C-alpha positions in Angstrom: -1.2 24.5 13.8 -4.9 25.4 13.8 -7.0 25.0 17.1 -8.7 21.9 15.7 -5.4 20.1 14.2 -4.4 20.6 18.2 -7.5 19.2 19.5 -7.5 16.1 16.8 -3.7 15.3 17.8 -4.4 15.4 21.6 -7.4 13.2 20.9 -5.3 10.4 18.9 -2.6 10.9 21.3 -5.0 9.5 24.5 -5.9 7.1 22.0 -2.3 5.6 20.7 -1.7 5.9 25.2 -4.6 4.1 26.4 -3.8 1.1 23.7 0.0 1.2 24.5 1.1 -1.5 26.9 2.8 -0.7 30.6 1.3 3.1 31.3 -0.9 3.2 33.6 -4.5 4.7 33.2 -3.8 7.3 36.1 -0.8 8.6 34.8 -2.4 8.9 31.3 -5.2 11.0 32.6 -2.9 13.1 34.1 -0.2 14.1 31.6 -3.2 14.7 29.0 -4.5 17.2 31.0 -1.5 18.4 31.1 -0.6 18.2 27.2 -4.5 19.8 27.3 -3.2 23.1 29.1 0.5 23.1 26.8 -1.3 23.2 23.9 -2.9 26.4 24.4 -0.8 28.4 22.4 3.1 26.3 22.2 1.5 24.4 18.6 1.7 27.9 16.7 5.0 26.5 16.0 5.4 22.9 15.1 7.0 20.9 17.9 9.1 18.0 17.3 10.3 15.2 18.8 13.8 12.5 17.9 13.1 8.4 18.4 16.2 7.2 18.5 18.4 9.7 17.1 22.3 7.3 16.6 24.9 7.9 13.9 22.5 9.5 10.8 19.8 10.4 13.8 22.2 12.8 15.1 24.0 14.3 12.0 21.3 14.3 9.7 18.1 15.1 11.3 19.1 16.7 14.2 21.6 18.7 12.8 20.0 20.1 10.2 16.8 20.6 12.0 18.7 22.8 14.5 20.0 24.5 11.0 16.4 25.5 9.8 14.8 26.3 13.0 17.8 28.8 13.1 17.3 29.7 9.4 13.6 31.0 10.8 11.9 27.8 10.3 8.7 27.9 12.3 9.8 24.6 14.4 11.0 23.8 17.8 13.1 20.4 18.8 11.8 19.7 22.0 12.2 16.1 23.2 14.9 13.3 22.9 14.0 9.2 23.0 17.0 7.2 23.1 18.3 4.4 25.1 22.0 5.1 25.3 22.7 7.8 28.0 25.7 9.0 26.5 23.8 9.9 22.8 21.1 11.3 24.4 23.0 13.6 26.6 25.2 14.5 23.9 22.2 15.4 21.7 20.1 16.9 23.9 23.1 19.0 24.3 23.6 19.7 20.9 19.7 21.0 21.0 19.9 23.2 23.8 22.9 25.0 22.8 21.7 25.4 19.0 18.3 26.5 19.7 17.8 27.2 23.5 15.8 24.9 24.4 16.2 22.7 26.3 14.8 19.6 25.1 13.2 16.6 27.5 15.2 13.8 27.5 13.4 10.2 27.4 14.6 6.6 27.1 11.2 5.1 25.7 9.7 7.0 23.0 5.8 6.2 24.3 6.8 8.3 27.6 7.8 11.7 24.9 4.7 10.9 22.8 2.7 11.0 25.8 4.1 13.7 27.9 5.6 16.3 25.4 2.8 17.7 23.0 4.3 17.0 20.0 3.3 17.5 16.1 6.0 15.5 14.5 9.3 12.7 15.3 11.9 11.7 13.5 12.8 8.4 13.5 16.8 7.0 13.4 16.2 3.7 15.1 17.4 0.4 13.7 15.3 -1.2 10.8 13.6 -3.5 13.2 11.8 -0.9 15.2 10.9 1.0 12.2 7.8 0.0 11.3 6.0 0.0 14.9 7.2 3.7 15.9 5.9 4.8 12.4 2.8 3.3 13.2 2.4 4.3 16.8 3.6 8.1 15.7 0.9 8.4 13.6 -1.8 6.6 15.2 -0.8 9.4 18.2 -1.9 12.1 15.3 1.4 12.8 14.7 3.4 13.2 11.4 6.4 11.3 10.9 10.0 11.7 9.1 11.7 8.0 9.5 15.3 7.3 8.3 15.4 4.7 5.0 14.5 1.5 4.6 10.7 2.7 6.3 10.5 -1.0 7.3 12.4 -3.9 7.7 10.1 -6.3 6.1 7.5 -6.1 3.0 4.4 -6.7 5.5 5.3 -4.2 7.4 5.9 -1.7 4.9 2.4 -2.3 3.4 1.4 -1.9 7.0 2.6 1.8 7.2 1.3 3.0 3.7 -2.3 1.8 4.8 -2.1 3.7 8.2 -0.7 6.4 6.6 -3.2 6.8 3.7 -6.0 6.4 6.2 -4.6 8.9 9.0 -4.1 12.0 6.4 -0.6 12.5 7.8 2.7 13.3 6.5 5.3 10.9 5.8 8.9 11.4 4.5 10.9 8.1 4.1 14.3 9.6 4.6 15.9 8.8 1.0 17.2 12.0 0.6 17.9 11.6 -3.3 14.2 11.8 -4.1 15.0 15.1 -3.5 16.8 15.9 -6.6 14.6 17.0 -9.2 16.2 15.1 -12.2 14.0 12.4 -11.4 10.8 14.2 -11.9 12.1 15.3 -14.8 13.2 12.1 -15.9 9.8 10.6 -15.1 8.1 13.4 -18.2 10.7 12.7 -20.7 9.8 8.4 -20.3 5.9 9.4 -20.0 6.6 11.4 -23.1 8.5 8.4 -24.8 12.0 10.1 -25.3 13.5 6.5 -24.8 10.8 4.3 -26.7 9.1 1.6 -24.6 10.9 1.4 -21.4 12.4 -2.1 -20.7 15.1 -1.8 -17.9 17.0 0.4 -14.9 20.4 -0.9 -13.5 21.9 0.9 -10.6 24.6 0.4 -7.9 25.5 0.7 -4.5 29.6 -0.6 -4.4 31.6 0.0 -1.4 35.2 -1.0 -0.2 36.9 -1.0 3.4 40.1 -2.7 4.5 38.2 -3.2 7.8 34.5 -4.7 6.6 31.2 -2.8 5.5 29.9 -1.3 8.6 32.5 -1.9 11.1 33.7 1.2 11.4 31.2 2.2 13.8 33.3 2.5 16.8 32.3 0.7 19.4 32.9 2.4 23.2 34.2 1.1 26.6 30.7 3.0 28.3 28.5 1.2 25.9 27.4 -1.3 28.3 24.0 -2.8 29.9 24.3 0.6 32.6 24.5 3.0 30.0 22.0 1.5 27.3 19.0 -0.2 28.0 19.1 -3.3 25.7 15.8 -4.6 26.8 14.3 -1.7 24.6 16.8 -1.3 22.1 16.4 -5.2 21.5 12.8 -4.7 21.5 12.5 -8.5 22.4 9.3 -8.4 24.3 7.6 -6.7 21.6 8.3 -9.4 19.4 10.9 -7.5 17.2 14.2 -9.6 18.0 15.3 -12.6 19.6 16.3 -12.3 23.2 20.3 -12.3 23.1 22.9 -10.8 26.0 23.9 -7.5 25.6 26.9 -7.2 22.9 28.4 -3.8 21.7 28.7 -5.2 18.2 25.3 -5.8 17.9 24.3 -2.7 19.4 26.4 -0.3 16.9 27.0 -2.6 14.1 23.3 -3.5 14.0 23.4 -3.5 10.0 26.0 -6.6 9.7 23.4 -8.8 11.5 20.1 -10.1 9.8 17.8 -9.7 13.0 18.2 -5.9 12.9 19.6 -5.1 9.4 19.3 -6.7 5.6 23.2 -4.9 5.2 23.9 -3.3 1.6 19.7 -4.3 0.4 18.6 -2.2 2.7 21.5 0.6 3.7 22.4 0.8 0.5 19.9 -0.9 -2.7 17.5 1.7 -1.3 18.9 4.5 -2.0 19.1 3.9 -5.2 16.1 1.8 -6.0 14.2 4.1 -4.8 15.0 7.0 -7.3 14.8 4.3 -10.0 11.4 3.9 -8.8 10.7 7.8 -8.9 12.1 8.2 -12.6 10.4 5.4 -13.8 7.2 6.2 -12.1 6.9 2.3 -11.2 6.0 0.6 -8.0 5.4 -2.8 -7.1 7.3 -5.4 -8.5 5.4 -9.0 -9.8 8.3 -10.7 -9.4 11.6 -10.3 -7.7 14.9 -13.0 -7.2 18.0 -12.2 -5.1 21.6 -13.8 -5.7 24.7 -13.2 -3.8 27.1 -14.6 -1.0 29.7 -14.0 1.8 32.7 -14.3 0.1 35.2 -12.0 1.9 34.0 -10.1 5.0 34.7 -13.4 6.9 34.3 -11.0 10.7 31.4 -12.6 12.4 28.6 -11.1 9.8 25.5 -12.2 8.9 25.0 -10.3 5.5 26.6 -11.0 2.2 29.2 -8.8 0.7 28.1 -9.6 -2.8 24.6 -8.9 -4.1 22.2 -8.7 -6.7 18.7 -8.4 -7.0 16.4 -8.4 -9.9 13.1 -7.3 -9.8 10.2 -7.8 -13.1 7.3 -5.4 -13.3 4.3 -5.8 -14.9 4.5 -3.1 -17.1 7.0 -5.0 -18.9 10.6 -3.4 -17.3 13.4 -5.1 -15.4 14.9 -3.3 -12.7 18.9 -4.8 -11.9 20.7 -3.6 -8.8 23.8 -5.1 -7.5 27.4 -4.6 -5.8 29.8 -5.9 -3.6 31.1 -4.0 -0.4 35.0 -4.9 -1.7 35.7 -3.3 -4.4 34.5 0.1 -5.5 36.4 1.4 -8.5 34.7 -0.6 -11.5 31.0 0.3 -10.6 28.5 -0.6 -13.1 26.2 2.5 -14.8 23.6 4.2 -13.3 20.8 4.1 -15.9 17.8 3.6 -17.4 17.0 1.7 -20.9 14.6 2.0 -23.7 14.0 0.2 -27.2 15.4 4.0 -29.0 17.7 5.0 -26.1 19.7 5.2 -22.5 19.5 8.0 -20.0 22.9 7.3 -18.1 23.3 9.1 -15.0 26.1 9.7 -12.4 26.9 7.5 -9.5 25.7 8.7 -6.4 23.9 12.3 -5.8 25.3 15.3 -7.3 23.8 15.6 -10.9 24.1 19.0 -13.1 23.1 17.0 -15.9 22.6 13.4 -17.6 23.4 11.4 -20.8 20.8 10.3 -23.7 22.7 8.1 -25.8 21.0 7.5 -29.1 20.1 3.9 -30.6 21.2 3.6 -34.3 19.0 5.8 -36.8 18.4 2.0 -38.5 16.6 1.0 -35.4 14.8 4.5 -34.5 14.2 5.3 -38.0 14.7 8.6 -36.0 17.0 11.4 -38.1 16.9 13.9 -35.3 18.0 11.6 -32.7 21.2 11.7 -30.9 23.7 11.5 -28.2 23.1 14.4 -25.9 23.8 15.9 -22.7 20.3 17.0 -20.8 21.0 19.6 -18.2 19.6 19.3 -14.6 19.8 21.5 -11.6 22.3 20.4 -9.0 21.4 20.1 -5.4 24.4 20.8 -3.3 23.0 19.3 -0.1 20.1 16.7 -0.2 19.3 16.3 3.0 18.8 19.8 3.7 16.5 19.9 0.9 14.5 16.6 1.9 14.2 18.3 5.4 12.8 21.2 4.0 10.5 19.2 1.7 8.9 17.6 4.4 8.5 20.7 6.8 6.8 22.5 3.6 4.7 19.2 3.1 3.5 19.3 7.1 2.8 22.9 7.3 0.7 22.7 4.1 -1.3 19.6 5.5 -0.7 17.5 1.9 1.0 14.3 2.4 2.0 14.2 -1.1 3.9 17.2 -1.2 6.3 14.5 0.4 9.1 13.5 -2.5 9.4 10.2 -0.7 5.9 9.3 0.4 5.2 5.9 2.0 3.3 4.5 -1.3 7.1 4.8 -2.8 8.8 3.9 0.0 6.9 0.5 0.1 7.6 0.2 -3.2 11.2 0.2 -2.7 11.3 -2.3 0.6 9.6 -4.9 -1.7 12.2 -5.1 -4.2 15.6 -4.6 -1.8 13.8 -6.8 0.7 12.3 -9.5 -0.9 15.9 -9.8 -3.3 17.5 -10.4 0.4 14.6 -12.8 1.7 15.4 -14.6 -2.2 19.4 -14.5 -1.7 18.5 -16.1 2.1 15.9 -18.3 1.6 16.6 -19.5 -2.7 13.3 -18.9 -3.8 11.6 -16.5 -5.9 9.4 -14.1 -4.5 5.9 -12.6 -6.7 3.6 -10.2 -5.3 -0.6 -10.1 -6.8 -0.9 -6.6 -7.9 -4.5 -6.7 -7.0 -3.9 -7.9 -3.4 -0.6 -7.4 -3.2 -0.6 -10.8 -1.5 3.1 -12.2 -1.2 4.2 -16.0 -3.1 6.7 -18.4 -3.8 4.3 -19.9 -6.0 4.8 -19.4 -9.4 1.7 -17.8 -11.1 2.8 -18.7 -14.6 5.3 -15.7 -15.1 6.7 -16.4 -17.9 3.6 -17.8 -19.4 2.4 -14.3 -19.2 4.7 -12.8 -21.7 4.5 -15.6 -24.4 0.8 -15.1 -24.8 1.1 -11.6 -25.2 3.8 -12.2 -28.0 1.8 -15.2 -29.2 -1.1 -12.7 -29.5 0.9 -10.1 -31.1 -0.4 -7.9 -28.2 0.4 -4.3 -27.7 3.4 -3.5 -25.2 3.2 -2.8 -21.7 4.1 0.5 -20.5 5.1 2.9 -17.4 2.5 4.8 -15.4 1.4 8.1 -17.4 2.8 6.8 -20.9 1.4 9.4 -23.3 3.7 8.2 -26.3 1.0 5.9 -27.9 2.8 3.5 -30.2 5.8 5.1 -30.3 9.5 3.3 -30.0 7.3 0.4 -29.0 5.9 -1.2 -32.0 8.2 -4.0 -34.3 8.5 -3.0 -38.5 7.1 -5.7 -39.9 9.9 -7.4 -42.8 7.7 -7.6 -46.1 9.2 -11.6 -45.7 7.2 -12.3 -42.5 4.2 -12.9 -45.1 5.6 -16.4 -45.8 5.7 -17.1 -42.4 2.8 -20.0 -40.6 2.6 -23.4 -40.7 1.7 -25.7 -43.4 -1.5 -26.8 -43.0 -1.7 -30.5 -45.1 0.9 -30.0 -47.1 -0.2 -26.1 -48.0 2.0 -22.8 -48.4 0.5 -20.2 -45.7 1.5 -17.7 -48.0 -0.5 -18.7 -50.7 -4.0 -19.4 -48.8 
């Protein structure tokens, strides 16, 4: 990191701390001086701190970066902020053993940012904290890796995207499947017209268990108010969740409860939805509706065990995301449909290719259009590839190098979170493409498409479309010359 960037980051951190509640001014001045002295030579290596490294944060974030450190990447893992003492010590001890660095140990992430002269953070907290911790970190001049979903609400997602764009910082959202090369390859084929007019995608994330989804996260006897700072985890004083008594179940299995997450919508749907958006180039939907119910998993949870989201886009494409948490062996195919054919993908993240399924020649009038297998590079460890991509982008100082930057992260949130809210509220949501205002008032969605048909308009296309009218126009039968209203008894075909 250059001295100029170090100076900018230190200034941003001072500004962040000044604006953060609960930090005394005298303490801030003293710690800023400490950071300035420490920064003189330390940040030639990228200093990374971890916020809330629980299951995913430890297993994926910490362990992957420890491996990359061992392989010689120019990084140091210097601090851990975690509200659960047992987990905090477990993570810090692992880092010390793996890297030789004894990291600073904190309960509050703001103290870590103030004291550790960081260059970047990895956020692995529950969903309801993502927005605040991300915006605080960006404001402090740090690059960010934030576990999916990027935020808990759509409004928060748009806020993160705005802060990121204005900052010039690097941010990666932790949907690791976006680091598969297949999605960029598919996007080029789609833009070039391989499927003709793109009409829709469908995807899924089915699961099944004998105990109920997310109850496999084990409750431990030493999870108590003495070992866990419940107030800091809950975030009630920050307005992030309602006040409630300490509960091991809420703490460890938080994905089952609305105040902290949105079940399959944000834990699972966001994965495949993000991949489909990357492949098609689509971003913010125009209309979103969600359905489903809690039909079997009656274990005290809030979130449904069957759910479907339908997202319609202004480019004339529909997205379908569906699953149940109580059946796994009859998943629907993950695919993208066009007028001239379909791309059919496997389920999961391991791809060595995908199938092109051609429509019949009576429709395409393309004699060379035949079913085929299209090869792609297989990636063995997508999480590893995703972190490598993030580090490369940080070192280059190029935010758009990231495979899942916040503009894509926000688009995925718009689909899955509005789907969840539609299910909960029984409403259809619309997003204005210019202002991004979210409304339940129908702007005339169906009528908009009917007007295009009445006018004989050209179809709308995915971003970057280069194929002209290919696969996008109907053949006009000669007998349609006989169509039209008879006015004053006159045959329109003879007028």
